[in-house]
N, C-alpha and C positions, 0 to 999 in steps of 0.2 A: 464765805461759807462753802462756795463751790470749790475753791482751792483746797480747803481743809478736807472736804469729802473725797476729793481725788487722791489726796495724800493718804487717806484711810483705806484705800482699795487694797486687796490682797496682792495685786501686781506690784505696787510700789513697795509694800511692806516686805514681800518676799525678795524683791530685788535689793532692797536695802539690807535685808538680813544676809543675802548672799554676798553683798559687797563689803560688809563689815569685816569678815575674816580676811579678805584680800588686803584691806587697808592696814590691818594690824601687822601683817608680816608676809614675806614672800615664801615662807616655809610651808604654809597651808596650801594643799592642792586646789586647782581650779575645778569648778563643777563640770560635769560632762556636757557633751554637745546636745544630747537628748534633753537633759534638764534645762539647758539654756533655750533650746527651741520650743520647749513645752510652754514657755511664757509668751511666745509670739502668737499673734492673732492674724490669720490670713485675711487679706482684704479682697474686695470684689475684683479689683484689677488683676491681682495675682491669680485668683481662680480662673478668670477669663483667659489670662495668658496661658495657663496650663491646659485648659480645654482646647485652645487653639493649637497648642503644641501636640496634644494627643491626636487631634483630627488630622494634622499634617503628617504625623507618623503613620496613622492608619492609611491615608491616601498613598503615601510612599510605599507601604507594605503591599497594598493592592497592586500598585504599578509594577513593583518588582515581581510579584507572583504572575502577573499577566505576561511580563517579558520572559520569565522563565518558561511559561507554557508555550509561548511562541517559539522560543529557542528549542524546546523539546520537539515540537511539531516539525520544525525545519530539520532537526537532526534525524528524526525518524524518516522523513521523506528522503533525505540524502542517503541514509542507510538502505532504504528500500531500493532506490535507484542503483546503488552500488551492488546490491545483491542481484538485481536483475541483469546488470551488465556482466557480473561474474557468471551467472547462469548462461547467458548468451555466449560468452567466451567458451564455456565448457561445451555447449552444443556445437559451436564452430569447430572446436578441436576434435570432437567426436566425428563430425561430418568430414573433416579433412582426413582423419584417419581412415574412415570408411571409403573415402574417395581414393586414397592411396592404395588401400587393399583392393578396391575394385580395379584399379589400373594394373596391379600385379596379377590379379586373376585374369584380366583381359589379355595381358601379354602371355600368360601361361596358356590360355585357350588358343591364342593365335599360333603359338608354337605347336600346340597339339594339332591344330587344323593343318598347319604346314606339313607336319609329319604324316598326317593322314593323306594329304594331297600327294606327297612324294610316294607313299606306299601305293596309292591309287594309280599314279602314273607308271610305277614299275609293273603293277599288275596289268595295266592296259597295254604297255609295251610288250609284255610277255604274250598276252592274248593276241595282239596284232601280229607278232612274229609267228606264233603258232598257226594262226589262220593262213598267213602267207606261205608258210612251209607246206601246209596241207594242199593249198592251191597249186603250188609249184610241183608237188610230188604227183598230183593226179595226171598231168600230161606225160610226165616221165614214165609212169606205170603203163599208160595206154600205148606209148611209143615202144616200150620194152615188150609188151604183149604182141604188138603188130610185127615187130622184128622177129619175135620168136615164131610166129605163124609162118612168116616168109621163109625163115630158115628151115622150118619143118617141112615146108612144101618143096624147097629145093634140095633138101636132104643134106645140107652142109652142116658140119659140126665144128663148134669152136671150143677151144680149151677154156678152162676156168680162169686161168691167168689173164687171158686177153679180155674176157668179159669184165673182170674186176678193173683192169686198166681203163677200159672204155667208160665204165661207170664212174670212175674217179674223174676222168676228163669231163664228162657231162655234169657231174655234181659240183665241181669246183666253182664255176660261174654262179650257180644258184646259191651256193653257200656264201660266196663273197657278197653277192647282192643282199642276201638276208642279213649278213653282219653289218653291212653299210646302213641298211635301213634301221636296224636295231640301234646302232650307234647314233644315227641322226635323231631318232626319237629320244634316246637318253640325253643327248646334248640339249635338245629343246626343253626336255623336262628339267634338267639341271639349271639351264638358264632361267626358266620360270621360277624355280625354287630359289635361285640366287637373288633374283629381283625381289621376290617376296621377303626373303630374309633381310635384304638390304633395307627395304622399306620399313620392315618391322623394327630393325635396329635403330633406324633414324627416328621413328616415332617414339621408341622407348627412350632414346637419348633426349629427345625434346621434352618428354614427360618428366624425366628425371631432373633435367635442368629447370623446368618450371616448378617442380616440387621443391628443389633446392632454393630457388629464388623466393618462393613463398615462405619457406621456413626461415630464411635469412631475414626477410622483412618482418615476420612475426617476432623473431628473436630480437631484432633491433627495436621494434615497438615496445616489447616487454621490458627490454633493458632501459629504454627511455622512461617508461612508466615507473619502473622500480627506482630509477634515479630521482624522478619527481617526488615519489612517495618518501624516499629517504630525506630529500631536501625539506619537504613540508613537515615531516615528523621532527627533523632536527630543529627547524625554526620554531615549531610549537614547544619543543623541549626547552630551547633557549628562552622563549618568552615566559614559559612557566617558571623557570628558574629565576629569571629577572623579577617576575611578579612576586615570587616567594621572598626573594631578597628585599624587594621594596616594601612588601607587607610587613616583614619582620622588622625592618628598619623603622617603618612608620609606627609599628606597635611599640617598639622600645622608646622611640621619641615621644609618643603620646603618653606612655607610662611615666617617662621622666617629667614631661610637662605637667601631667596631672599631679605628680608628687610635689613638684615645685609650686604649682598653683595652690595645692592644699596647704603647703607650708606658709605661703604668703597669705592665704585666706585665714589660717589660724592666727598668724601674727596680727593681721588687720582686725580680726575679730576680738582678740585679746585687747588690742589698743582701743577699739570702739567700746568694749565693755568697761574698760577702766575709765575711759572718758565719760561714759554714761553714769558710772558709779560716782565719779567726781562731781558731775553735774547734779546728780540727785542729792549728794551731800551738801553741795552749795545751796540747792533749793531748800533743803530742810533747814540749813543754818539761816538762810534769809527768812524763811517762814517763822522760825522761832524769834528772830530779831523783830520781825513785823509784829508778832504777838506782844512782845515786850513793849514795842513802841505804841501799839494800840492801847495797852493797859496804862502806859505812862500818859498817853494823850487823854485817856478817859479820866485818869486821876487829875490831870492838869485842868481838864474841862470842868470836872466837879469842883476842884479847888478854886478855880478862877471863873466860876459861873457868873459871879456878879460882875467880874471885869471881863466878860466875854467879848464885848464889842472891840476892845483894842487887839485882842488875840484872834479874831476871826480870819484874818488873812493868813496867819501861820497855820491854822487848822486846815484851811482850804488847800494850802500848798502841801501839807502832809498827806491829805487825802489823794491829791493828784499823784504824789510820789508813790503812795500805796497802790493805786490803780495801775501805774506804769510798771511797778514791780510784778504785779499779778499778770499783766500782759506778757512781760518777759518770761515769767515762769511757764505760762501756757505755750509760748513759742518754743522754749527749750524742751518741753514735754513732747510737743508735736515733732520736733527734730529727732528726738530719741525714738519715737515710734516709727518714723520714716526710715531711720537707720536700721532699726531692727527688722523691718519688712524687707529692706534691700538686702540685708544679710541673709534672711531666709530664702529670698529669691536666688541669691548666688549659690547657696547650699543646694537648693533644688536643681539648679542648672548643672552644678557639678555632678550630682548623683545621676541625673538623666544622661549627661555626657558619658559618664562611666558605664552605665548600663548599655548605652548605644555602642560604645566601643567594644564592650564585652560581647554583645550579640554579633557585631561585625566580625570580630576575631573568630568566634565560634563558627559563623557561616563560612569564613575563608578556610578554616580547618576542615569543615565538612566537605566543601567543594574540592579541596586538594585530595582528600581521601577518596571522594567519588571519582575524580579524574584518574587517580592511581588504580582504583578497582576496574575502571573501564579499560585502562591500558592493559592490565593483566588479563582481563577477559578477552580483549582483542588478540593478545599474544597466544592465549590458550586456543581460541577459535582458529587462528592461523595454523597452529600445529595440528589441530584436528583435521583441518582441510587438507593439509599436506599428506597426512596419513590416509585420508579418504582418496586423494588423487593416486597415491601409490597402490592402494587396493583396487581401484578402478582400472589402473594400467595392468595389474596382474590378471584381473578377470578378462579384460579385453584381449590380452595376449593368449590366454587359455582359449577364449572363443575363436581367435584367429587360427590357432592350431587345430581346433575341432573342424572349422570350416575348410582348412586345407586338407585334412584327412577326408572329409566328405567329398570335396572336389576331386581328390585323387581317385576315390572309389567311383565317382561318376564318370571320370575320364576313362577308367578301365572298362566300364560297362557300355561305352559308346560304340555303336556299330558303324559300318561303312556307309549305311544309308542315311545317317544323320549329319552328314558333312554340311549340306546346304542349310539345314536348320541351325546348326551351330554357328555358321558364318553369319546368318541373319541375326541371331541373338547377339553375336559379338558386335556387329554394327550398331544394333539398338543400344547395347551397353555403352558403346563409345559415344553415341549421341546423348545418352543419359548422363554420362560423366561430364561432358561439356556443359550440359544444362546445369548440373549441380555446381560446377566450377563458377559459372556466371552468377548463380544465386548466392554462392558463398562470397564472391567479390562484392556483390551489392549489400549483403548482410554485414560484411566487414566495414564497408563505407558507412553504413548506418551506425554501427557500434562506435566507430571512431568519431562520428559526429556527436553522438551522445556523450562520449568521454570529453570532448572539447567543451560541450555545454556544461557538464558537471564541473570541469576545471574553472570555467568562467564564473559559475555560481559559487 
C-alpha cells in the first residue's frame, strides 16, 4: 500500500508524464531547466550549505571593504606627506632666491659704499691740500710784507721782473712739496680702494661659486628624483598592463571553462534524467507485474484453500520475493532523489560561481577605470602646478625689478653722513645671509631625510 501511494504522488506522475514523450522519440524537445528544477525539493543539508556560503561571502566582503579603507587611508597620508614636501621645496626655492637677491643687493651696496669712500677720500685730500697751501702762504705773505718795509726804509726800488723771478724761485719748492703730499695721499687712497675692491671681488666670486655649487646639487637631486619617479611610474604601468593581460586571460579562460562545464553538466543531466525515466518505467513495470502476481496468488489461494497446507511454502517464498522487490524499489527511489538533489546543488554552485566571476570582473573594470581617472587627474594637476610655477616666477621677477628700482632711488638719496650706518647695515646683512644659508642647509637635510623615509615607505 505504501508503495502504491508513493506511485500516486504528483511528483512521480508528472515525472512519468514528462518521460513518456522522450521515450516515444528523439524529435520531441526536452523540458526546460526551470521546469526540471521545479520538481526538486531542497534538503536541510543543501540549505545549510548555502547559508554557510552566504556567511562566508559576507565576511569576505567586509574584509575587502576594510582593506580598501586601510589602503585609502595610507594613500591619503602619503599624498599629504608629498604635498608637504612639495610646499617645503617651494619655500626653500623662494628662500634661496631671496638669499641670492640679498647677496646681489649686498654687493651693490658695497660697491656704492666704496664709491662713497673714494669720493670722500678725494674730498679729504683736496681739503688737506687746501689747508696746507693756506698754511704755507701765510709765512710767505708775512715775509713779503717784511721785505717791503725794509725796502721802503732803505729806499731801494726793484723792478717788477726781478720780483716775479724771486716769487717763482720761492714758490717752486712749496708747490713741489704740495704736489708730493697730494700724490702721496692719492696713492694711499687708491691703494685702500684697490684692497677693498680686491676683497669685494673675492667675496663676490666665492658667493657665486657657492651659489653655483648649490644650484648644481639641487639640479642633480631633482634629476635623480625625476629619474626615480619615471622608473616607478614605468614599473607601475608595466604591472598594470600585466595585470590587465592576466585578468583578461583569466576571464576568457573562466568563460571557456564555464561553457565547457555547462555543456558537460547538460549532457550529464540529460543522461541522469534518461536513467531516472528508465528506472521509473522499470519500477512501474515491476509494480504492474507484482499486482498481477498478487492477483494470481490470491486466486490460487482461493482455489487451493482446501489444499493450502502443501502450498504454504510457495506462498511464503512469494511474499519474501514481494518484500525484496519493494525494498529494491524504495532504494531506487532514494537514489533518484539523491541524484536530483546533487544535480540541484551543482546548478546552484554554477550560478554562484558565475555571479561571483561577474562581480569580480565588474570590480576589476571599475578599478581600472578609477586608476585611469587618477592618472589623468595627476597629469592635469601637474600641468596646473607648472603653470602656477611660471606665474610665480613672473611675479617674483616683477617684484625684483620693483625692489631694484626702489634700491636705486634709495642709493641716490643717500648723503655723505650715512656711510658708517650703511656699512654697519651691510655687515648685519652679511651675517643675516650666512645665518639664512645655515638654516637652509639644515632644512634641506631634513627634507632629504623625509624623502628617504617616504621612499622606504
